[in-house]
N, C-alpha and C positions, 0 to 999 in steps of 0.2 A: 516773576512775581505777578506780572499782568495775566499770564496764562492761568495761574492759580485763582486769581480774583475772578476772571472771566468764567472759569469752570465752576466756581462756587456760585456765582450769580445764575448761571445756566441751570445748575442742579436745583437751586432754590426755586427758580421760575417753574421748572418742570414738576417739582414736588407740590407746589402750591396749586397747580392747575387741577388737581383732583377735587378741590373744593370750590373751584371757580364756576360761576354761573355764566350762561351765554347771554350776551347782550343782543337783543332782537334787532338793533339797528346796525351795529358794526360787526356783529358775529363774534365768534370765538377767536382766540389767539392771544399773543403776548400783550397787545394793547388793552384788551378787555381784562386781562389778569392784573396788569400793573396799574391801570388807570380805572379805578372803580367808579369815579364820579362821571355819570352820563347825563347830567342835568342841563348841559349847555351844548350848543353846536361846536364850540371850541374844543370841549373835552371829547366829544364824539369824533371830531376831526383828528385829534391827537391819537385816539384809540385806533382809528382806521389807518392812519399813517404808520403807526407803530406795527400794526398787523401786517401791512403791506411791505414795509421795509425790512422787517425782521426775518421773513421767510418761514416763521414758525407756524403761521396759520395753515398753510398747505400741509405741513407735517402733522399738525393737530387734527386736521380733517381726516387724513388717511389713517392716523394712528389712534384717534380718540383721546388725545391729550389736549392740554391748553384750554380746557373748558369746552372742547368740541365733542360732538356726538359722533362716534365711529359708525360708519356705514356697515350694513350687514354684508354688502358685496362691493368691494372696491374694484371698479372696472380697470382703471389705471390712473396713475397720479395726474397725468395731463388732462384726462377726461373729468376727473373730480374737480380739479382746479378750474377748468373751463365752465363746468356747470355752476360752481360756486360763484364765479364772476359774472355769469350771464343768466341768472335765474329768471329775470323778468322778460327778457327778449326771447328766451327759449320757450317760456310759457305761451307767449303770443304766437311764435312760429309753430309750435306743436299744435296749437288750437286751429291754425289754418292749414297745417300739413306741409308747409314748405318754408324755406328761408335760409339765409346764409349761415346763421348760427347753427341751425339744425343740420345743414350740410357738414359743417365743421365737426359737430358732435359725432355724426355718422362716420366721418373720416377718422376721428380719434378712436372710435370704437372698432374701427376696421370692418364696418358693415359692407357686405358685398352688394346687396340689393337695396339701395337707398330709397327707391320709390316705395317698396313694400315696408321698409323700416319707418319712413315718415307717415305712411298711411296707417300703420299699426299704432304708432304713437298718437296720431290724431284721433283714431277710433277709441283709444283708451285714455284720452285726456283727463277725464274725471278720476281715473284710477291712479294717474301719475301725480296730479295736483289735487290732493284730497281736501285741502283747505286753503284759505287765503294766506295763512301763515305757515305753509308747509316748509320744511327745512330741506336744505340741499341733500343731506344724507337720505332723507325719505324719497326725494325725487329720484336719486340714483338707484335706490333699492327698488322702487316701483318700475323704473325703466328696465332694470335687470330681470324682473319677473315677467315682463311683457315680452 
């Protein structure tokens, strides 16, 4: 009985995600789908916690479900998750052309020449981060084209 109930809830959550909007503060995922109220810090914390503990946010990012925008080019799940979790620090490190998070991204993408990779990203910073509100999927797509 528990399996049936859980399966029904999961199916419901996945079918309602097609109509879900992305919350700009906590992102997409099960938390943003189930908890629509984002008027207080408590509700935002509940959204973020639900996103983090459910594991659906990562799936949503790579598959385009749960209110997430699907990337045009998914490098790999680990790289996608890493970029989603480190958007701000990656922006800073790409702008200066080096850093620990940038090294980690190069490793996740299996880049052979890290120095050239980091220099190329730095030279194309404005093409990667096209606006202050750029989304993770756009950053990944922009890195892929460079």
